[in-house]
N, C-alpha and C positions, 0 to 999 in steps of 0.2 A: 505493499500498499506505500499510500506517499502523503503522508498530512500533519504530524507534527515536527516540530523543532523547537531546538533551543535555540535563544537570542540572549548575549549580557541582559543585565536590569541596566535601568536611567531613562531609558529611551523606547517610545513605544512602536514608530512606525518603521516597516520595513526599510530596508535599506537599500531590497529592490524598485524604490521607490526615489532615490538616492541617486544611484552611480549613474546619470543620468546627467549631464549637460546643463543648459538654465533654466530659471523655473522665474518668477516672477511674484510680488506679493503686492497688494493690491489694498494702499490703504482707505478704510471704510469712516474713519471717522476720531477726533481730537476733540476730549472733556477736560478742561481743566478743571484741575481739584488744588487749592490752596494745604499744602506741606506746615502744618501746625499741628506742632504737639500741642495739646488738653489735657489737665490735668481732672476735668471734672467727670464723675462716674456719671450723670444722668442724660451724659450726648452721646452716644456712640461715635458718630463721624464725626470729624473734624473740620465743621464748618461746610459740612455736607447735607443735605434734605435726605429725611430716615425715607427710604425704598423699601417697600416691604416685595423680597426676593423668594420666595418660596423658591423649593425641589418638589416639581411635581413629581407622583407615581405614574404617570404615561410617558410611552415612549421618549416622548422627546427631552426628558433628561434622564430615563434612569439609564444611565450608562454604563452601571456596570454589575454583575450577580451579589445580591443581596446574602452568598451563601458564607458566613463570618466563621462558620464552624469549622476552614479547610487552613483558618490558620493556625498552626500548630506550635509557634514557639513564643507567646503573648511576650512582651520584654516591656517592665515593669518599669519604666523612668522617675527617679526620685526628686523631690526637692530640693530645692537647693545647688550645693555647689558637688555635694556630693553625686557621680560618674554610673553609671551601669555600669552591672559587669559582663562587657564585650563578650572577655571569654567564653563566655556560655552561647556568648553567637557566633561569634565568626572562631574557627578553631587557628593557633597560632602558626605566622606562616615568616616567610622571608621574605624582607624587602622587595620591593616591585622592581623586574628591570627593566633596561629598555624594550619593547617587544621586537620579536623578529618575524616577518609576518610569511616568513615562509616554512615558518617552526612550529607548524601545528599545535605539537602537543606544551608548547611555553608558552603558544600566546592563546588556546583555551587553558592553559591554567590562570592566567592573568587575568583572565575576566571572569574565570568563575569566582574568583575572590573580590567581589567588587569594590570594597576598603581595606585600604593600607595598616599597618598594626606600625608607621611613622614611630622614628625615636622621637618622642618631643624634644625639641629641643627652647629654649625660654629668648634666640634668639630671631625676633621678629621676620625681621628678614628671610632669615631661613626656613621660618615656616612659610611664609606667603611664596618664599619657590617650590618649597615642596608639595604645597596646593599644588601648583599651578605644574608641577609636576606631573603629580597621580593623576589630575584631569586632563593633562595633554595626552599619557598614556592611555586612559581610559574612550577614550574620543579622536584619536588619529587614524584609529581606520573602520573600516568598512564590511561589508561582506555581500559581496557577488551571491545572489540567491537571498536564501535568510536565514541564515546556520552559522552558531557557532566549528559546526567544520566546514564549513564552506571555505574558498582563500581570502583572506583580508585584503584589502584594498586599502591605500593609502587616501583618505580621504583631499587631498591638497592635492593627487594626480590625476582627481575624475572631476570634483567640483567645479561649477561654474556659478559667478555671482545669483544667489536671492535680488529680488528687486522685492521695495512695498512703495505701494501710492495712498499717498493723503485723501481722504474723505470722512463722511459721518460714521457716526456710531448703527451698524447694523438691528433688527428686533430680531427677534428670535425667526430663522427662516422654518417654512412650512412648505415646503418642498422636499421631495429627493433629492441628493446631491447632483444623481444626471442630470437634474434641469436647470440648476446651478451651473454644473458645466455648460451646455449648453447656453446659458445666458453669455456665460463669461467670453465665449465664444464669439460670442456678435456684441462685444464691448469696445468700442472704440478704444486704441492706444494713446491718440492723446490724449485724453483726458487725465492722463495718470502720470503723478508727477512721484519721478522717479529715485527712491533712495537705497544704496546700497544696505545689506543686509549690516555690516557694521555699523552703520549710522543709526538701526533703528532706534536705538536709546537716547539720537543725540535732536536737540529741534533744529526747524528746518531756521535757515536765513532767517525768512519775515517773521518768526514766531517769537514772541517776547515771553516767552515761559518756558521755562524748562521742559522736559519731558520724566517722568515720574513712573508711570507704569504704559507698559505697551501691552494689549492685546492684540493677537494673532489667530487667524481663522483662516481655514481651508480644509478641503471637502478630504475625505478619508485617502493617502497613499500620498497628499498631493508637495509632501517635503517640508513640513510645519518642523519635526523634529530635527531634520537636519540643518536647517537654518539656525536652529540655537546652537545645534551640534560643532558647527561650522564658527559661530561666534565665539563659542569657546576654547575652540582649538585655537582661533588666531590672537586669542586674549593671553591663552597658555604658552603659545609659541614666541609672545612680544611683540607682535605683529600691530594688534590693532587695541585700544581703546584700554592703554595703558594705563588713565587717569582711574579706570576701577583698579581697588584695590583684592577686591573676593567675590567671586563668584560662587554661590550654591547652589546646586541644581538641585530640586527637589521634584521629582516628577509623582503629581497626582495616585498615580497605580501604585508606587510603593510607599503614599504615606497612605492608603486605603488601607495599608497591612494594620497601622499604628493606632484607626480612629479612636478604636476605646481608650488608647492610654492617656495619661495628665502627665504633663511635662512643661518645665518653661523653654524659652525659647532656643536661650542659650544653650539648654542642655538637649535641646531636637537635633543644633546643628551641630555641638562635639561629639552627638552618638551620630549621627551621620558623618562628619569630616572630623577623626580624630585626631586632623593634624594638628586643629584649633587649637586641642585644652589647653593649651598654656600662654593663649593671644586673646588679646582684651579685644575683640572683633568689635567691638562696638565703640571702640573708644572712635572721637570727631576725625582724628589723623585718617581714618576711615571710611574710604569708598565702597559701601554695600552693595549686591544684586543678588537677587533671588529669582530664579529661571523655573519656575510650574507648569510642564509639557503635560497637557493631557486633559486639558480640566471634562473633556467630554467622556471622561475616562472617571471623574470626579464619583466617590461614594460616598463623601462630606456633605451633614447639609449645608451648607456654609450661609448660615443666615446674616447675613449683615443688618437686619431689622431690630431682633431680639436676642441678639449675641448680646455677653457681660462686656464694657468698654474696658481695655487693656493697654497698657502705657508702660508697663519693666518688664523688662526681658527676663527678668531671674524669675517673674510672679508664672505659678504652673499653672495652666487650666488645659483643656480639650485642646485636640491639634485643630478644629473646627474653628474657634474660638482666637485660636495663633494667629491660624491664615486670614481671618474677614480681620481683625484686627490690623493685620501686616499691611494687607492689601490698602485695606482705608487711610491707612497712617497714623492710626493710634499707637504702632509701637514703630521706631525706625523712621517716621517722617521724611529721612533725606536718602532711606535705600530705594535703589531700581528696580524696578521686579516688570518681568515679562512673561505673560500667559499664551499657553498655546489653546487652540480649540476645535473643534468641526463647531458647524456653522451653526449645528442645532443649539449647542449648551452654551454657547458665546454671550448670552444675555443674561446670565447667570451671576456675571458680574455687574453692579448696578455702575449704567456708565456715568453716572457724576464722581466717579471712582479712576477711570482712564481717562488717559492724557492722548496716545494712539491706540486707536482700531486699524489695525493691520491689516490684508488677506494674501496669501499666498498662491501665486496662480500660475496655472501647468504650464507644459507645453505650448508656445504657437507653435505652426503651422512647421514653418524651417528648422523650430528647434525637435520637433518629431523625424523629424527626416535625419537632421544631424547624431539622433541619436540611434537610429537604425544602423548610422554609414560607422560609426562608433563600434555598435557592437554588431556587427556583421562583418566578418574582416573581405569574403567575396563581393565584392562590389556591384557586381551583376546580379546576387541572388539579394540585394539589398534593395535595391533598385524594383527589384520583379513584389517584396512584399512590402513595399510602400505604394506601388501601382495598386495592388491588392487592395491596402487598407485603404486609399481614397476612394476607389469603388464600393466602398460599403461608406454609406454615410453614420450608420449607427455606432462603425466600429471605428472609424477616425476621429467621432466624435469623443470615445473613450481614450483614446490617445493622447488626448491632452494630461491623463494623468498618467505620471512615468511606473506606475508600478505594472501599467496595462500594456505600455511598450516592452515591457520586461515579460509578461504575460503571451504578446502577440510573436515578439522572437522567438521564443519559447516553440513555441506549436508552429510556426510558416516555417521557419529554416529547416527546421526536422520536415517537415511534412514537403515543402520544395523541393531538400533534397534525395526525396526520396524516390526511387523509380518509378515501381508501382504506387502513383501518383492517386490517392484519394480524394474524395471533393473535397475543394481548398474552402474553410470554413467562412462564410458571408453573413451569417449571422453572431451576433452575444454567446446566445447558447453553444451552437456551434463550435465558437472559440473555447468558452471555458470545460465544454465535455473533454475536447480532442489534448486540453492542459490538464484534466484531473488523469487522465487515461494516461496520458507521456509520466508523468510523475507517477502514477498508480506502479509503471511499469519499473520504473527504479527499485522498487520495492526487489524482484524477483533479480534483482543481480547484488544482493546482500544475502547472505550461506545464513546467516544469525537468525532469520524471519519467517524462514518457513511456516512457522507455526501458523501464523497470524493471517485469517482470511479476508480476499479481498474485500468481498462483501458487508462483512462482519465490519471489518472495520468503516467503511465507507458508511453504511447504515448507522452507524454509532456516532461518527463525529457529523454526518447532519442531522440527525436529534438532534444533539446538542444547537447545532447551528441554528436551526428552526425555534428550537425553545428560547434559546437567547436572542433570534433574530425580533419574535414578536413580542419579548421586553422589553427591545430595545439596546440591547447588552451587544458591547462589544468586545467585553472581557468579562473571566466567569474565573470559579476557584474548583479547590479541588470537589467541594461535594458537590458543585454541577455536573464533573466525570461522570462518579459517585451513580448520580443519579440517572446515565444514558448508559447504564452497563459498564462504563472504560476503569477500570483498577487503577487504581490513583499509582499502583507501583509501578504499573505498565508504563506510565506515561513518560520515563525514562528510555523505556525500550521503542516506543512510538517515536519519537525522537529521534529516535539513530536510523529509524525504518524511514521517514518519512522528512523531508528538509525544505519542503516547498510550501506546504498547504497551513501547517498549523503553527504558535509560536507558544512556547513552553519558557516563562522568564522566572528568574529568584530576581524576590523581592531583598530589601534591605533585610529583613530579619526569616527568611529563606523559608518563604510562603510561599507558595508558586501559584504562580498569575497565568491565565491562558488568554491567546487571542488568536483569532486568520488572520491571516496575514495581510486581508484586504477587505473591507467589508463584501466586496462585490465576489469574491470567492467564497465570503458565509453566506450567502444568498446563494447561489449558484449551491451551494451543497446543503440549504434548507429544502430548495426547491426539490433538489433531487430525491432528498429524505421524501417527501410527501406524492414526489412520482413511482417511487416505488415501495410505499407501504400499501399506494393501492393495484399497482401492478401482481406486484408478490405477492400481498395479502389483501388485497380488496378492504383495505382503511380509505375510510376518508377522512383524518387528523381534523378537521376542522369540527367531524361531527361531536367532536368530543371536549368542549371545551366545558372547564368547571365552573356552574354555575357560582359559587363562591365567591373566583375573582375573575370575573370580564373583563375587566381592564387589560391584566397582562394575559390572558390567554393563556394559561399552561396548560398542552397538554397531553393527556396520559390514554398512549397505544396502546394499552393491553385490553385488548376484547376478546371473551373467548367466544363469539357466537356472531361475529360480524354479521352484518344483512347485505346481500348480493345490491351495488354502487355501479353509478354508469360514471363514466371516465364528466363526461359533460357538468355533471354535477357537482363534481370534483370540483372543474373549472370555476363553474357559475359560483360555487362558494369560496372561492379565491378574488372573484373578480369582484366581489359585495365585502368583503374585507379587506382588501385593497383601498376600494372606494370611500371604503368609512375609513380609513387613517386619517388622523388631523395632520399631519406631516408626509403623509406619501414615502411611511418606510417601507410599504412591502410591494414598493410599483417595480425593481428589478429585481427580484423576488418573484413578481407575478408574470413577468412575461422571461425568466428562467423556465419555468413553470409552464408554461403551455408553448413553450419550444424544444421542452423534453417532449411531447408527444408528438410530433410530427416525424415523420419516418425514418428521416435521414438520421435523426440523433437514438433512433431507437434504432439501428443497427448498430451504432457507436457502444450502447450499452446493454447488448447483446446477453455479455459472460454477468453481468450483472441481474439480469431476469429471468424470473421463475420461466415466466410465461411471455410471451407479443400478441399482444392483444391489437386487433383495426383500431384503430384508431378516427380512419379520413370521416366517418358517418358522426363520432362527437365533437371533432374539430370543428366541422362545419356547422355543430347546433351552436359551439362555442362563440364562433364565431357570429354567427348573428345575434346571439347574446350579447354582444359585447356591442356591436350596430346598437343595437335597441338604448341601452345604456349612451353611448353617444348622442344618438339621437335626444334623450329625455336629462342629458346632464345641465348641470347648473355651471359647473363647474369647468371652461375648458383648459386648465392647468391638466385636470383629471383625465381630461380625454387628451391630451397628446398623451399620454403614456398608453392608452387606449389602443389609440393609432400602429405602437410602436410591439404592441400585444399581437393585433393582426398581422404586422410586417412579420412577428414569430412563428406565427399560425403560415404565413403566406398567402396571405387575402391580404390584397390590393385591391379589393373593384371598388371601394368606397373614392380611392387617393385617386385611382384612371378614371374615373368618372368628370373628378371636377382641373384635372390636369393642365388639359388643351386648354381649359380655363386660364387657369393661372398665365400656362403661360402664351396665349395670344392677347392678353389682359383685357379678353373682354367681360368680364367681371360685371358688368355695373348692368346691364340685359338678362342676365344671369336668373332663372328663378331656383334656386338652392332651397334646400330644406336643411333643417338645423343640423344632420348629421352630415350633408355635404359642406355648409358654412366651416364647421368644424377639421373638415378636411382639408378644406382651405389652409386652415391654421395653421396647420400639420403639417405643409409645405411648405409655407413662409419661413416657418420658425425651423425648417428644415432643412432649408436650401443655403450651400453655402454662400451665396451672397448676404451679404449684410444689410439688413434692415438701417439705413443709412434715413432715406423718407419714405413718410405713409403717405399715399394720398388718399384721402374715401372719396373720391367723385371719382377716381377707379370701379369702384365698389356699390356704388348705390347710382349716379346717374340723375334718371329723374323720378326716384322713387319718391313717396311721400314721407312725412316728418314722423311718423312711426314706423316704417318700415328702414328707414336709415337710424333712428334709434337703437333697432334691434340688429342688423348688420354691424356698426359700431360697439356692443353689448360683445357680439360674438366674436366680433374683432379683437379685442380689449389686449386680449396676449402678444397679438401682434402693436400695436398700440404702444406698447411699455416699454418693447423693444428693439423699437425708433428710433433713433433719435430727434428727428424732427418730423412733429406730425401736421399736417394742414388739411386742415376744415373749412378754409374760406369757401363762403358760397354754398354749404351743404344746411339747407335747414335741417335741425336738429332740437327738440325739445329740450326742458331743461334737466328730465333724463338723463339725457345725453351726457352734460354736464355733473352730474352727477357719477353717471358712469368712470370720466375723467379724471375726477377726483378719485377717483379709487386706484385707477391709477397711477397717478400722480404719486398717493401716498405710498404704494406699494415700494419693498425697501429693495426687489429686483429692476426697479424697474430705469431704462437707459431712455428717457425723456427728458430729453434738453432743450426743444425749441414746441412751442403749439402755437398756431395759428391758426383763430376764430373771426378774421376777419369779416366782416360782411354779413356775418350771420347774425338775427334778432333776437339774442341771451336776452337783454333789458337787464334788470339788476336781480331780479329772481335767478335768471343763469347766470350771472355772476359769482350771486352769493356762495349756489354750489360750487363752483367751480374752486372758488378761498375756500373751502374746507378741508381741497384739498393741498394749496398750494400751501398754509399755516403748519402742514404736517414736517418735521423734520428729516423725515424719508423723502420730501420733497427734492429734486434737484433740477428742479428746472430755472435755466439761465434766461431763457426770451421768451415774450408772450404779446400776441398778437392781438389786440382787443381793437382793432380800425371798425368805426363805425356798427358797434355791437346795440347800440340803443342804453348807452349807460349811461347813471347819472350819479349826483352828488351819494345818493340812498347805497349804489353799486361800488362808488369811492370808497366809501366807509367800509364795504367787506374787505375791498383790495389791502387798506390800509392795515387793517387788522392783521392780515394775514404774514402781511409785508412783517410787522413789526414781533410776531408769533417766530418764524421762517426768515431771517433779514438779511440770511449770507448767500443764498447762492442767485437768487435774479438780478440780470444783469443787464438786461434791456426788457422796458418798456413800452407798449405802441399802445395810445390810447386816442389816436387823432376822430376827430367828427363825432366826439360824444360830447352831449351837452352836459360838461362837468359842471361848468358853472365856477365861480371864486372859492365858492364851498366845497365843492368838491375837492379844488386843489389844493386849499386849509387839510383837508383829511388826506391826503396822498404828501400832503411836506409834511405833516407830521411826524409817517413812517420814514420821508428821506432822513429825518432827524438826528433817527437809533443812528448810533456809532457805529454799529452791527452790518447794520444797512448796507450792500454791493452794490447796490443798482449804477449803472454805469453810464447807461444813454434811456432817456428820458422822451418820450416824443409825445406832445399837447397839441397837435397842428388844426384847429380852429373848432376849440373846446368850449371856447363862451368866457372865454380867461380877457380878467381888463386890468386897471392897475392892482386892484388889493389883492387878488392872484400873483401878481409880483411879488408883492408885502411877502405873501407868504412863503412862496419859491427861495425870495431872498431869505428870509428867516433861519429856512431850511438849510440854502448852502452856505450860511454865516456858521450852524448850528453843526453840521457835518460836512466840509469843504473838501473833503479830499479823496472822493470817491468818483464821483460825477463827470464822466468824461465831455457827454454830448446831449447837448438840448436842443427841444424843436419844441419853436414855440413861435410857428409861423401859422397865416391868417387868421390872428387874435390883436382884437382893436386894445393894444397895451398902451399907443402912445405917446410922450415923452416922460410922461409922468413914472408910468408902468418899466419902463428903458430907465430910469433912474433908480429904480429901487435894487434892479437888476447890480445896473454897473455900481453901487455900493457893496455889493456881496461880491462881483469882480474879483472888488481891492483885496479882497483879503489873499495876502500872499501865501496861505494854504491852499486857493484856489486851483484847481488842475483843470477846469473846463480845455477842454482842446476843442470844442465846436458847436458854436454857438447858428442857430439859422433863426432871420426874426425877419420872413420874406411877408411883405403886406400885413406889418404890426401898424402903421400910422407915425411912423416912428419922425422927426425931424430934426432940425440944425440943433434945437436945444436937449433932444434924449441922444441923438450922437454926439454930442460935445462931451456931456457925459459917460456915456459908451467909450469915449477913445482917450478922457482922463485917463477909466480906468484899466484901462488897456497899456498907458503909457506908463502907471503905479506897477503893474505885474504884468511885463508884456511877453514873459518866457514861455508859455503853454498855451497859448491860444494858436493853432493851427486850421482851422476852416473857417470862415467868416460867412455867412451870407444875410444882406439886407438889401437884399431885389423886390424891387416895387415900393418901394421907401421913397417920398420924392423928396432926397437928399440934396439936389442939386450940383452946380460943382464945387461950392462953398462948406457943403459936406464934406464932396471928395477933399479936399483939403485940407479938413479935420481931419479926415485916413489917414491920407498922406502924410506928414506932422508922426504919424505913429510909425506907418511904415517906411520909415526911413530911419526909425529906433536901432540900431545894430544886438539890439536883443530881443529884437521883433524875429518870432520865427513864422510866422504864418504862410500857411502853403497854401491855401486855398481861397480867392475872395469873388464876391459875384457881387455886382452891379446891377442885373438885370432891371432894364426897364424903372433907372433913377433919376431921369431927364438931367443926361451929365453930357457933355462936350466936349468940342474941340479943349477948352481952357484947362476943365476939368482935366483934361489928359495930361496937359502939359505938365498939372500939380503930381500926377501918379508918376509919370516921366521920371521927373525928377527923383520923387522917393527910389523910386524901379535904382535907379543909377545907383544913391548913395548907400542902399544895403538889396543888391542883385539876387545874390545868393541863396535865398530861400523860397521862394512865391513860385509856386508850381503851374499853379492854374490860374485863371484869369478871364469872367466872361463879365462883360461889360453888350452884353446883345438890348437891339432896340434900344438904342441910346443915339443920339446925333450928333456922334464925332467925326463923319463926315473924312475926307481924303487927310484934311492937316492936325484931326486926334489920333488917326492911323500913323498919321509919317512919322509921329513922336514916340508910338509907341516902336514903331519901325529902330526909331536910334536904340529905344532900348535891346533892342531882340540880336542886336549887331555889336551886344557889351559880350568879351566871351566868359563874363563871369556870370552871364544871364543862366537861371537854372529853368527858363518858364518849357512848360510840358506841351500845354491845350489854352487853347489860346480860342474863344468864344466872341464872334461877334457877328452875330445874325441881326439882319436888318440896320444898318447902322451908316446909311448913305455911302455906303463905301463901292468905289468907280473905278474905270482902269489905272488910276492914276493911286490911287492907294496900296492899288493890286501889286503892282510893279515894287512901292515901296518895300511892301512886304515880302517880295520877291528875292529882291537886293539882301535883304534884313539876315534872311533866311542860306542866304547862298556863301555867306560871311561867316558866320555862325551855326552850322548846319549840326553840330552832334547832340542839341534837346530836344528842338520842340514835335512834339510825337502826335500832335493833332491840332487844325486850322478849321474851323467855323465862319464860311465867312455865305451862308446863306443869306438870304432873299436882301443880295448886296447887287446892284449892276454893274456888272463884273466885265463884261464884253471880251475880249480875245484874250487879255491880259491872263484869263483861268491858263489857257497854255502854258504861259511860265512857270506856274503853277503846280500843275501836273508834271511838267516835265520833273521838277524838283523831288516829288515825289516818286516817280517811275529808277530815278536815280538812288543805285544803294548806297550809293554816296552818306546819300542824307537819311534823316532819320524818320521824316515824315508819313506815317502810317497813316493817318485816318485826314482823309481832306473832301471837305463837301462844301461847296460851292452853286447848288443848285436853288 
């Protein structure tokens, strides 16, 4: 058989996930917490709000078995300075020597002895050196495969940097990790702020507060443990983070073994790390770090709300109390803490106690290929393996996980080398079944295990896999093995027998902890157990769920006279159980179970099956049952997994019916059923194309308002995974806004831009939408609400949302809505929030007057550092309104770069105030639009005084329809001669410049320092004379002007001269419009 393995204690994830190239970590959040050491006993949190964080009995949180009887050697750690009798736990041994990775015996002896009996020295430098030495020895090697008996590999030889990205703290995940992987693959890398693994405890340059606590999450097998291990190794080797003096790695699975013990934090550390016995580790001269690996495996209550407050490192308490006080900061508030977890358990730590949340991201597509080319020496074979995996979307998605790459390489390398080729695996079930068979055959190469039967071993391990899966457990203990008929004394024998499937770990106190190499292997074995129980013994395991423990559904499979069952009934019951799961923990199990009933897998499993059943009829019934569930499902996420199940059964009929519509883009006229819309969602989400933009118009066409919202609700998973969602000009009611709000609230949503322009949402629709915007999980950056019938009441809802979740929205367009001054007042209150990061505010034609400008000016003075673009065109601001804005622009902290005041009733008085502000703060404004204001030449003269200032960085100036003549051009030309190097775009269209004005501008163009790239002179009274002047100017300075617009001018034949310049490659003129 092939199923159990020994690995060194300390870290939980399979090394098979690790020996592969680059992975990246995506940061999901950062919440600050004051590092305050308070001494009052009635307040548990130091300046943190109390948060109830109960552990649930449901699979969401139960990540470890409750068989505490398996802990055979509990240790009483005494209070005070008295140390426990470690000799009773660990036998004496000699000092660790340098590991030699090619000497198996020496290396195994080193790893089996977890902690050194180091000869304590009083010299602190020697103690610190010894700790580093022992940690280096412990973490410098990994194992290909998963066992101590494998060949160790130096971590530094195979590791490529892991990366982190900054983001927000996420909620507890309610979907299977396979769905999370699919979502990650759609995520754009451009939104990630990459940080190297060794920088994980360091604040970014723009962050004011230091990082104290980091929570790193990631799906099973993705590389969390190795990122932590690499950090420790680089520190121990003196390469990185040398400002940290002490690092204490404390895996949760080892802390589980002493959960009932009481001790002080000092005693606990001196027991784990005997080197530090004579060192005052809590002295202010030492910077200390604690690394807690595997939060999802934690069996401690972690009751942050009810635990007593503890501030003394020498005071005894339960391990749970020690940990919660350490994480919160009551104990050692200056200590650095790093915690790793699968996503489902990440919420066990209150968000206010975490400064940075990161996510390990698996292989990108290029990294997948890199792994196989490194793993397979025959490059031709590697290319064939890569091509095959790409041909199956479900297999290629799974290659995002490094451990699956190892599984695929193991299977496909062997199969593609065989002369008699079997059918190459195309589904997940086939791949995992082949892997199981390959590992089973390892047994036959070992002489000392001839008494172990393959079918018995698989059934026993499958039973424990299934029982622990339905409980939500990844780790379990000796009592669990006994309950499944596995003799504890045989565990080490199984370990030597099978090195690839099952891990047996020895914790701190020699209590044995067990887990499968990867969750997917556990899910496959669990499905195989259920399938074999039915085919061999006619047992439907779902029929025997004890009523006294309905939540855990622990199964007793002993039946004396089982009734005759039908395979389709087993499948239907499994489908129902999976659909009832709140967190999708049975989704992949269900896919495996259904896939095992396909004939191709029957052939592979014939040595394990006592009888072969005809499954085609049952599978057809199962497929029809699944289609019925899809048509009635209210959860699009659940429907996606059901389509994967149909794929495992080989039924593609639903997908094939809609595939042509999706490819042709003719969905707007299609009359689809509910299940067919679900098929559309499945196709879009599993396609290789990233969902950058989603246009609802393509799907709804001319449907009614009620039909539109139904389609939108069906396509909501696609909306959540699209970066830009365009719903403009699609009539949707309030229910549609409510659906969009739910997408915005989703932690997995990729939605960053939402366009609802020209939809009559009204205030009620905006209120619905704001319910999503105010949620901290909402990451929306751009919101278009142009011409949506919004008034000041809708503004109140938006302003409230901005105040509750101010840090993401960057651009807001509310143009063509009757907001009035009162609406602007409400918005301005949100802008005053220092956390508000809004950079672009577009309020064109919103009924704003002087009073509205007062409110905006107040906001700009209160929070001047973020707003970059302000659009107020087509509002009756008048001179007084512009004067109010100008007062805010004088603020030296004002970073406004673009100001659009088209048709705002600005005259010289207002312009004088504006130019005065720009003169006092000239360095930021880049784009100024004063078109359709009656500035006249006197206004241009005021502007020119600012333009000639060498500190003025203005790049774009629009003065269209401003009653400017050649006299105004004279002032502009003078200013541009004085400061020629910045202006890139000048628009003087619809002004009576005449040839005289154009000649003055042409003289500026001749200046080699002039960087003007775009000049628009539409309808400016230019004739051949002016055109010749422009041609001459461009001929003498050909390198910059790219665009020239002379439309609606009477140019005559002189246009040919300009056209010749455009056609000459020596000149840079790309766009010439003379019509």
